N, CA, C and O atoms as CSV, one atom per row, in Angstrom:
chain,resi,resn,atom,element,x,y,z
A,1,MET,N,N,165.743,174.849,48.962
A,1,MET,CA,C,166.033,175.624,47.706
A,1,MET,C,C,166.297,174.725,46.459
A,1,MET,O,O,167.179,173.872,46.553
A,2,ASP,N,N,165.639,174.848,45.370
A,2,ASP,CA,C,166.273,174.369,44.280
A,2,ASP,C,C,167.066,174.988,43.154
A,2,ASP,O,O,166.749,176.098,42.727
A,3,PHE,N,N,168.136,174.279,42.632
A,3,PHE,CA,C,168.471,175.037,42.042
A,3,PHE,C,C,168.631,174.332,40.811
A,3,PHE,O,O,168.817,173.115,40.805
A,4,PHE,N,N,168.547,175.276,39.369
A,4,PHE,CA,C,168.401,174.601,38.142
A,4,PHE,C,C,169.957,174.720,37.142
A,4,PHE,O,O,170.272,174.070,36.145
A,5,SER,N,N,170.657,175.729,37.818
A,5,SER,CA,C,171.695,175.799,36.968
A,5,SER,C,C,172.840,176.281,37.838
A,5,SER,O,O,172.512,176.795,38.907
A,6,ILE,N,N,174.226,176.192,37.530
A,6,ILE,CA,C,175.291,176.441,37.966
A,6,ILE,C,C,175.237,178.016,38.367
A,6,ILE,O,O,175.349,178.351,39.546
A,7,LYS,N,N,175.039,179.079,37.200
A,7,LYS,CA,C,174.897,180.044,37.315
A,7,LYS,C,C,174.057,180.369,38.790
A,7,LYS,O,O,174.605,181.085,39.627
A,8,GLU,N,N,172.698,179.795,39.042
A,8,GLU,CA,C,171.942,179.904,40.022
A,8,GLU,C,C,172.532,179.494,41.711
A,8,GLU,O,O,172.277,179.996,42.806
A,9,VAL,N,N,173.402,178.370,41.295
A,9,VAL,CA,C,174.119,178.154,42.566
A,9,VAL,C,C,175.436,179.496,43.041
A,9,VAL,O,O,175.606,180.053,44.125
A,10,ARG,N,N,176.072,179.636,41.913
A,10,ARG,CA,C,177.062,180.940,42.038
A,10,ARG,C,C,176.304,182.209,42.529
A,10,ARG,O,O,177.062,182.970,43.131
A,11,GLU,N,N,174.861,182.702,42.427
A,11,GLU,CA,C,174.748,183.531,42.833
A,11,GLU,C,C,174.123,183.370,43.947
A,11,GLU,O,O,173.962,184.447,44.521
A,12,ALA,N,N,173.627,182.326,44.595
A,12,ALA,CA,C,173.104,182.172,45.456
A,12,ALA,C,C,174.304,182.457,46.697
A,12,ALA,O,O,174.137,183.131,47.714
A,13,VAL,N,N,175.349,181.846,46.343
A,13,VAL,CA,C,176.581,181.718,47.324
A,13,VAL,C,C,177.259,183.145,47.467
A,13,VAL,O,O,177.850,183.620,48.437
A,14,THR,N,N,176.983,183.731,46.123
A,14,THR,CA,C,177.690,185.345,46.215
A,14,THR,C,C,176.822,186.273,47.259
A,14,THR,O,O,177.381,187.197,47.850
A,15,PHE,N,N,175.335,185.963,47.472
A,15,PHE,CA,C,174.865,186.681,47.822
A,15,PHE,C,C,174.702,186.241,49.591
A,15,PHE,O,O,174.666,187.069,50.501
A,16,TYR,N,N,174.627,184.855,49.744
A,16,TYR,CA,C,175.294,184.174,51.060
A,16,TYR,C,C,176.175,184.853,51.616
A,16,TYR,O,O,175.948,185.350,52.719
A,17,ASN,N,N,177.412,185.032,50.959
A,17,ASN,CA,C,178.996,185.502,51.448
A,17,ASN,C,C,178.862,186.886,51.340
A,17,ASN,O,O,179.417,187.312,52.354
A,18,ASN,N,N,178.417,187.900,50.650
A,18,ASN,CA,C,178.581,188.905,50.330
A,18,ASN,C,C,177.428,189.874,50.830
A,18,ASN,O,O,177.849,191.023,50.962
A,19,GLU,N,N,176.261,189.739,51.102
A,19,GLU,CA,C,175.184,190.585,51.027
A,19,GLU,C,C,174.345,189.850,52.473
A,19,GLU,O,O,174.266,190.686,53.373
A,20,ARG,N,N,174.078,189.264,52.636
A,20,ARG,CA,C,173.429,188.609,53.665
A,20,ARG,C,C,174.205,188.740,55.098
A,20,ARG,O,O,175.272,188.158,55.293
A,21,PRO,N,N,173.555,189.579,56.108
A,21,PRO,CA,C,174.241,189.373,57.465
A,21,PRO,C,C,174.297,188.176,58.550
A,21,PRO,O,O,173.181,187.674,58.685
A,22,HIS,N,N,175.002,187.754,59.125
A,22,HIS,CA,C,174.831,186.564,59.624
A,22,HIS,C,C,174.776,186.793,61.579
A,22,HIS,O,O,175.798,187.182,62.143
A,23,MET,N,N,173.769,186.559,62.216
A,23,MET,CA,C,173.689,186.569,63.160
A,23,MET,C,C,174.727,186.303,64.100
A,23,MET,O,O,175.086,186.906,65.111
A,24,SER,N,N,175.159,185.187,63.497
A,24,SER,CA,C,176.603,184.352,64.604
A,24,SER,C,C,177.699,185.101,64.076
A,24,SER,O,O,178.704,184.616,64.595
A,25,LEU,N,N,178.047,186.095,63.260
A,25,LEU,CA,C,179.030,186.961,62.831
A,25,LEU,C,C,178.865,188.171,63.413
A,25,LEU,O,O,179.686,189.005,63.031
A,26,ASP,N,N,178.125,188.521,64.162
A,26,ASP,CA,C,177.736,190.187,64.626
A,26,ASP,C,C,177.083,190.602,63.824
A,26,ASP,O,O,176.982,191.795,64.107
A,27,GLY,N,N,176.428,190.375,62.789
A,27,GLY,CA,C,175.967,190.912,62.030
A,27,GLY,C,C,176.661,191.277,60.817
A,27,GLY,O,O,176.257,192.165,60.067
A,28,MET,N,N,177.879,190.482,60.590
A,28,MET,CA,C,178.522,191.027,59.553
A,28,MET,C,C,178.322,190.036,58.217
A,28,MET,O,O,177.384,189.264,58.414
A,29,THR,N,N,178.824,189.893,57.184
A,29,THR,CA,C,178.411,188.958,56.198
A,29,THR,C,C,179.842,188.329,56.252
A,29,THR,O,O,180.737,189.118,56.557
A,30,PRO,N,N,180.298,186.677,55.936
A,30,PRO,CA,C,181.072,186.076,55.995
A,30,PRO,C,C,182.560,186.870,55.075
A,30,PRO,O,O,183.737,186.627,55.341
A,31,ALA,N,N,182.184,187.602,54.247
A,31,ALA,CA,C,183.188,188.237,53.646
A,31,ALA,C,C,183.835,189.197,54.793
A,31,ALA,O,O,184.932,189.094,55.341
A,32,GLU,N,N,182.793,190.178,54.984
A,32,GLU,CA,C,183.285,191.310,55.898
A,32,GLU,C,C,184.151,190.348,57.601
A,32,GLU,O,O,184.997,190.815,58.363
A,33,ALA,N,N,183.608,189.238,57.633
A,33,ALA,CA,C,184.374,188.614,58.868
A,33,ALA,C,C,185.717,188.149,58.422
A,33,ALA,O,O,186.642,187.995,59.219
A,34,THR,N,N,185.811,187.940,57.215
A,34,THR,CA,C,187.480,187.371,56.961
A,34,THR,C,C,188.119,188.356,57.452
A,34,THR,O,O,188.916,188.031,58.331
A,35,LEU,N,N,188.058,189.568,57.181
A,35,LEU,CA,C,188.746,190.838,57.080
A,35,LEU,C,C,189.046,191.508,58.576
A,35,LEU,O,O,189.639,192.559,58.818
A,36,CYS,N,N,188.326,190.378,59.677
A,36,CYS,CA,C,188.532,190.997,60.869
A,36,CYS,C,C,189.495,190.187,61.678
A,36,CYS,O,O,189.437,188.972,61.491
A,37,LYS,N,N,190.404,190.651,62.575
A,37,LYS,CA,C,191.390,190.335,63.191
A,37,LYS,C,C,190.950,190.149,64.663
A,37,LYS,O,O,190.249,190.910,65.330
A,38,GLY,N,N,191.625,188.731,65.101
A,38,GLY,CA,C,190.935,188.654,66.475
A,38,GLY,C,C,189.402,187.651,66.437
A,38,GLY,O,O,188.891,187.154,65.434
A,39,GLU,N,N,188.931,187.569,67.810
A,39,GLU,CA,C,188.025,187.097,68.073
A,39,GLU,C,C,186.601,187.540,67.387
A,39,GLU,O,O,186.490,188.752,67.575
A,40,ILE,N,N,185.783,187.174,66.867
A,40,ILE,CA,C,184.521,187.981,66.556
A,40,ILE,C,C,183.239,187.746,67.484
A,40,ILE,O,O,182.932,186.584,67.753
A,41,ARG,N,N,182.527,188.746,67.950
A,41,ARG,CA,C,181.877,188.673,69.429
A,41,ARG,C,C,180.823,187.996,68.618
A,41,ARG,O,O,180.515,188.388,67.493
A,42,LYS,N,N,180.269,186.956,69.223
A,42,LYS,CA,C,178.921,186.008,69.005
A,42,LYS,C,C,177.885,186.363,69.444
A,42,LYS,O,O,177.981,186.835,70.577
A,43,MET,N,N,176.786,186.338,68.977
A,43,MET,CA,C,175.439,186.405,69.278
A,43,MET,C,C,174.519,185.126,69.749
A,43,MET,O,O,173.302,184.946,69.720
A,44,TRP,N,N,175.750,184.218,70.249
A,44,TRP,CA,C,175.371,182.818,70.762
A,44,TRP,C,C,176.260,181.901,71.167
A,44,TRP,O,O,177.372,181.897,70.638
A,45,CYS,N,N,175.968,181.058,72.072
A,45,CYS,CA,C,176.763,180.525,72.939
A,45,CYS,C,C,177.205,178.991,72.136
A,45,CYS,O,O,176.448,178.209,71.560
A,46,SER,N,N,178.393,178.915,72.293
A,46,SER,CA,C,178.974,177.377,71.439
A,46,SER,C,C,179.353,176.774,72.725
A,46,SER,O,O,180.053,177.280,73.602
A,47,TYR,N,N,178.765,175.565,72.710
A,47,TYR,CA,C,179.484,175.084,74.271
A,47,TYR,C,C,180.425,174.118,73.693
A,47,TYR,O,O,181.188,173.645,74.535
A,48,ARG,N,N,180.620,173.612,72.267
A,48,ARG,CA,C,181.611,173.155,71.555
A,48,ARG,C,C,183.057,174.038,71.868
A,48,ARG,O,O,184.075,173.416,72.169
A,49,GLU,N,N,183.059,175.132,71.799
A,49,GLU,CA,C,183.877,176.302,71.828
A,49,GLU,C,C,184.446,176.389,73.009
A,49,GLU,O,O,185.674,176.430,73.088
A,50,LYS,N,N,183.670,176.429,74.087
A,50,LYS,CA,C,183.531,176.390,75.329
A,50,LYS,C,C,184.119,175.413,75.717
A,50,LYS,O,O,184.947,175.676,76.590
A,51,ALA,N,N,184.056,174.503,75.472
A,51,ALA,CA,C,184.654,172.628,75.976
A,51,ALA,C,C,186.075,172.776,75.372
A,51,ALA,O,O,186.917,172.340,76.157
A,52,LEU,N,N,186.627,173.280,74.162
A,52,LEU,CA,C,187.831,173.407,73.511
A,52,LEU,C,C,188.574,174.160,74.448
A,52,LEU,O,O,189.508,173.639,75.057
A,53,LYS,N,N,188.162,175.626,74.661
A,53,LYS,CA,C,188.733,176.454,75.506
A,53,LYS,C,C,189.145,175.662,76.435
A,53,LYS,O,O,190.313,175.279,76.388
A,54,ASN,N,N,188.351,175.268,77.409
A,54,ASN,CA,C,188.453,174.466,78.498
A,54,ASN,C,C,189.784,173.740,78.480
A,54,ASN,O,O,190.732,173.848,79.258
A,55,LEU,N,N,189.662,173.138,77.636
A,55,LEU,CA,C,190.745,171.950,77.309
A,55,LEU,C,C,192.000,172.658,77.323
A,55,LEU,O,O,192.785,172.024,78.027
A,56,MET,N,N,192.559,173.760,76.823
A,56,MET,CA,C,193.568,174.675,76.346
A,56,MET,C,C,193.814,175.262,77.997
A,56,MET,O,O,195.011,175.441,78.224
A,57,ILE,N,N,192.974,175.559,79.070
A,57,ILE,CA,C,193.685,175.954,80.437
A,57,ILE,C,C,194.245,175.036,80.901
A,57,ILE,O,O,194.854,175.159,81.964
């Protein structure tokens, strides 16, 4: 995607954070996810996250 002004970048970031649901956030927008408490149910497997959890055990 090409941007030709700061306004276009701001609009894209606003859309991405407030209107576009993310599969990795269980269908929430990033703005909605920041309001959640606890762990968010993911629709994918993070091998990095699994490895970090195993280190803490």
